[in-house]
C-alpha positions in Angstrom: 55.4 91.7 102.7 57.1 88.3 103.7 58.8 88.3 106.9 62.3 87.4 105.8 64.2 87.3 109.1 67.2 85.2 108.1 67.7 87.4 104.9 67.4 90.6 106.8 70.1 89.3 109.2 72.3 88.5 106.5 71.9 92.1 105.1 72.6 93.4 108.6 75.7 91.2 108.7 76.8 92.5 105.3 76.2 96.1 106.4 78.1 95.8 109.6 80.9 93.9 108.0 81.4 96.8 105.4 81.3 99.5 108.1 84.0 97.6 110.3 86.4 97.1 107.3 86.1 100.8 105.9 86.8 102.0 109.6 89.7 99.6 109.8 90.9 100.8 106.3 90.8 104.3 107.5 92.7 103.5 110.7 95.5 101.2 109.4 95.7 102.4 105.7 94.7 100.9 102.5 96.1 98.3 100.2 99.8 97.4 99.4 101.2 100.8 100.2 99.9 101.3 103.7 101.0 105.0 104.1 99.4 105.2 107.5 96.1 106.5 108.9 93.5 108.6 107.1 91.8 108.8 110.7 93.4 111.9 112.0 90.3 113.5 114.1 88.0 110.3 113.8 85.2 112.4 112.2 85.0 110.5 109.2 85.5 107.3 111.2 82.5 107.9 113.3 80.4 109.1 110.5 80.3 105.9 108.8 77.2 104.1 109.7 74.8 101.3 108.4 71.1 102.0 108.8 68.7 99.2 109.8 67.2 97.3 106.8 64.0 99.1 105.6 61.1 97.1 103.8 59.6 99.0 100.9 57.0 98.4 98.2 59.8 97.2 95.9 61.6 95.3 98.4 64.4 95.7 101.0 66.6 98.7 101.1 70.2 98.8 102.6 71.8 102.3 103.2 75.0 103.7 104.6 76.0 107.1 105.2 79.5 109.1 106.0 80.9 112.5 106.1 80.9 114.1 102.5 84.4 114.2 102.0 84.5 110.5 102.6 83.4 110.0 99.1 86.2 112.2 97.7 88.8 110.3 99.8 87.5 106.9 98.5 86.8 107.7 94.7 89.4 110.2 94.3 89.2 113.7 92.8 90.9 114.5 89.6 93.3 117.6 89.7 93.7 120.5 87.4 96.5 119.1 85.6 95.8 115.4 85.9 95.4 112.6 88.5 92.9 109.6 88.8 89.3 109.8 90.0 86.7 107.1 89.8 84.0 109.6 90.6 84.1 112.1 88.1 84.9 114.6 90.6 87.5 117.1 89.6 88.8 120.4 90.8 88.5 122.9 87.9 88.7 126.4 89.4 88.1 126.2 93.2 90.7 125.0 95.6 90.0 122.3 98.4 89.4 124.1 101.8 92.7 124.9 103.7 91.3 124.8 107.2 91.0 121.0 107.2 94.6 120.6 105.6 95.9 123.1 108.2 94.6 120.8 111.2 95.7 117.8 109.6 99.4 119.2 109.2 99.4 120.5 112.9 98.1 117.0 114.3 100.6 115.2 112.2 103.4 117.8 113.0 104.5 118.1 109.4 107.5 120.4 108.8 109.3 121.4 105.9 113.1 120.9 104.9 115.6 122.3 103.1 117.7 120.7 100.5 119.9 118.7 102.8 116.9 117.5 104.7 117.2 120.0 107.7 114.3 121.6 109.4 114.9 125.5 109.3 113.7 127.8 111.9 111.1 130.0 110.7 110.3 127.9 107.6 107.0 126.4 107.2 104.4 127.6 109.4 101.4 125.3 109.2 99.5 128.0 107.2 102.1 128.0 104.7 102.3 124.0 104.6 98.7 123.9 104.4 98.8 126.1 101.4 101.3 124.1 99.7 99.5 121.0 100.2 96.4 122.5 99.2 97.9 123.7 96.1 99.3 120.2 95.4 95.9 118.5 95.8 94.3 121.3 93.5 96.8 120.4 90.6 97.3 116.8 91.2 94.1 115.8 92.7 93.3 113.1 95.1 94.2 109.5 94.7 91.3 107.0 95.1 91.8 105.3 98.5 88.8 102.8 98.1 88.8 102.6 102.0 84.9 101.8 101.6 84.7 100.3 98.0 87.0 97.5 98.5 85.0 96.0 101.5 81.8 96.6 100.0 82.9 94.7 96.7 84.7 92.1 98.9 81.3 91.5 101.0 79.2 91.9 97.7 81.0 89.0 95.9 80.3 86.6 98.9 76.9 87.9 99.6 75.0 86.2 96.6 75.5 82.5 97.9 74.8 83.5 101.6 71.8 85.5 100.9 70.4 82.8 98.6 70.9 80.6 101.4 69.2 83.0 103.9 66.4 83.3 101.6 65.8 79.6 101.2 65.8 79.3 105.0 63.3 82.0 105.3 61.1 80.5 102.7 61.3 77.0 104.5 60.4 78.9 107.8 57.3 80.5 106.0 
């Protein structure tokens, strides 16, 4: 296969940009309504990786990886009673796991309030809060965050002209 050094470098930059932007989106929030970080325990953040470019019989291969739940957060999950999903994922009969929600609520110190907005003693243990959030997610779903998809398309939109230039440079060098 041809030694396409500049093309490979352009694809490496493409992959690194996507990982960096996806991690930024997890930390700062996404879009116009930046509701805060999705990056509570850094597990998803640390799991977003870009593998080195591989040469195959058909050309060059570019690969990314992340925790499985990253795909659900990025593309959304349709709830039992509605909600948006760009992936086809949906909750039908099984609720999402409660333990990660429990950990998230505890780290965020989420507490329940009464009608007047007051915290009540004995109200809302983290287990009960986790159950309520779990039930809400099951019913309404998870709204797509596009933390990975947006940087991918942004980078992809500018890739063709840069990649074409890199390919031209490689062919001139060869």
